[in-house]
C-alpha positions in Angstrom: 31.1 -18.5 142.8 32.4 -15.1 142.3 35.7 -14.1 143.8 35.9 -11.1 145.9 38.6 -8.6 145.2 40.0 -6.6 148.0 39.1 -3.0 148.1 42.1 -0.8 148.6 42.1 1.4 151.7 41.7 5.1 151.0 45.0 7.0 151.0 45.3 10.6 152.3 46.6 13.0 149.8 49.0 15.6 151.1 47.5 19.1 151.5 49.9 21.8 150.5 50.5 24.5 153.1 49.4 27.9 152.1 52.2 30.1 150.8 52.2 33.8 151.0 52.6 35.5 147.6 54.3 38.8 147.6 51.9 41.8 147.0 53.2 44.0 144.3 53.7 47.6 145.1 51.6 49.9 142.9 53.5 51.9 140.4 52.5 55.2 139.1 51.8 55.2 135.4 52.1 58.6 133.9 49.0 59.7 132.2 49.2 61.3 128.7 49.0 65.0 128.7 45.6 66.3 127.7 45.3 67.3 124.1 43.1 70.0 122.9 40.1 68.7 121.1 39.3 70.8 118.1 35.8 72.2 118.4 33.7 72.9 115.4 33.4 76.6 114.6 29.7 77.5 114.5 28.5 78.7 111.1 27.0 82.1 111.4 23.6 82.6 109.9 23.5 85.3 107.2 22.5 88.6 108.5 21.2 91.7 106.8 24.0 93.2 104.7 24.1 96.4 102.6 23.2 94.1 99.6 19.8 93.7 101.3 18.1 96.7 100.0 15.6 98.1 102.4 13.5 99.3 99.5 13.0 95.6 98.5 11.1 94.8 101.7 7.5 95.7 102.0 4.2 94.9 103.7 2.5 92.9 101.0 -0.8 91.8 102.5 -2.8 92.2 105.6 -6.2 90.9 106.8 -8.2 91.6 110.0 -10.5 88.6 109.4 -7.7 86.1 109.8 -5.4 88.6 111.5 -2.2 88.2 109.6 0.4 90.5 108.0 2.6 89.3 105.2 6.0 90.9 104.6 7.6 90.2 101.1 11.1 90.5 99.8 11.2 91.7 96.2 15.0 91.8 96.1 17.6 89.3 95.0 19.2 88.8 98.5 17.7 87.1 101.5 17.1 89.4 104.4 17.1 89.0 108.2 14.3 91.1 109.7 15.8 90.8 113.2 15.0 94.0 115.1 12.6 95.3 112.5 9.1 96.5 113.7 5.5 96.1 112.5 2.5 98.0 113.8 -0.4 100.3 113.3 1.3 103.5 114.2 4.4 105.3 112.7 7.0 104.5 113.7 5.7 101.1 114.6 6.7 99.4 117.9 3.8 97.0 118.4 5.8 93.9 117.2 9.5 93.4 116.8 10.9 90.6 114.6 13.1 88.1 116.4 16.5 86.9 115.4 16.6 84.6 112.4 13.4 86.1 110.9 14.7 85.5 107.4 12.8 86.4 104.2 14.2 84.6 101.2 15.0 86.5 98.0 12.8 87.2 95.1 9.3 86.9 96.4 10.0 85.3 99.7 7.4 86.0 102.4 7.4 86.1 106.1 3.9 85.9 107.7 3.1 87.0 111.3 -0.2 86.2 113.1 -2.3 88.0 115.7 -2.3 86.1 119.0 0.9 84.2 118.1 3.2 87.0 117.0 1.5 90.3 117.6 -1.5 91.8 119.5 -2.4 94.9 117.6 -5.7 95.0 115.6 -5.2 95.5 111.8 -8.7 97.0 111.5 -8.1 99.4 114.4 -6.3 102.1 112.3 -6.5 100.8 108.7 -2.7 101.1 108.1 0.1 98.7 108.8 3.6 100.1 109.1 7.0 98.3 108.7 10.2 99.9 109.9 13.8 98.8 110.0 15.7 98.3 113.3 16.4 102.1 113.6 12.6 102.6 113.5 12.6 104.3 110.1 9.4 103.5 108.3 10.3 101.4 105.3 6.8 100.7 104.0 3.1 100.9 104.9 -0.1 99.3 103.7 -3.2 101.4 104.0 -6.4 99.5 104.0 -8.6 102.6 104.7 -11.5 102.7 107.1 -14.2 101.4 104.7 -12.7 98.1 103.6 -14.4 94.7 103.9 -13.0 93.1 107.0 -13.8 89.6 105.7 -11.1 89.9 103.0 -7.4 90.3 102.9 -5.8 93.3 101.2 -2.5 93.5 99.4 -0.6 94.8 96.5 -0.8 93.4 93.0 2.3 92.9 90.8 1.6 96.4 89.4 1.6 97.9 92.8 -2.1 98.5 93.1 -4.0 97.8 96.4 -6.5 95.0 95.8 
């Protein structure tokens, strides 16, 4: 028959008494002095300069059927039309070009549309005027009163209205 082994009696383990730990006093750590962060210098957009010959900017095409006016730059320097005017009276004041209205060089065009950009009627007077910021008329495109309103009119490379 199997022999019984005695089971030892449980022993109590000593429980340590809680000890108080010292709480450290906060110390002030000096913060580094703020340093100036270099900010990028914004690049200025090119603006109209004396190299932008006013004589190079002209009304190239206009249409009452689709209600647009096209301004062209025939010069070799891009131009900002900021502050220039377009309209059907001289000096024009119906529409003023906003900042950054750039026309690239050599044949660059800037097109404005009725309803989006201007409210005047191209067919109303038959002539569209362009002036610089001082309201001096720079160029005009005369369509006349007897033109076909279903077509657009502009200047050919030889300067003829077609």
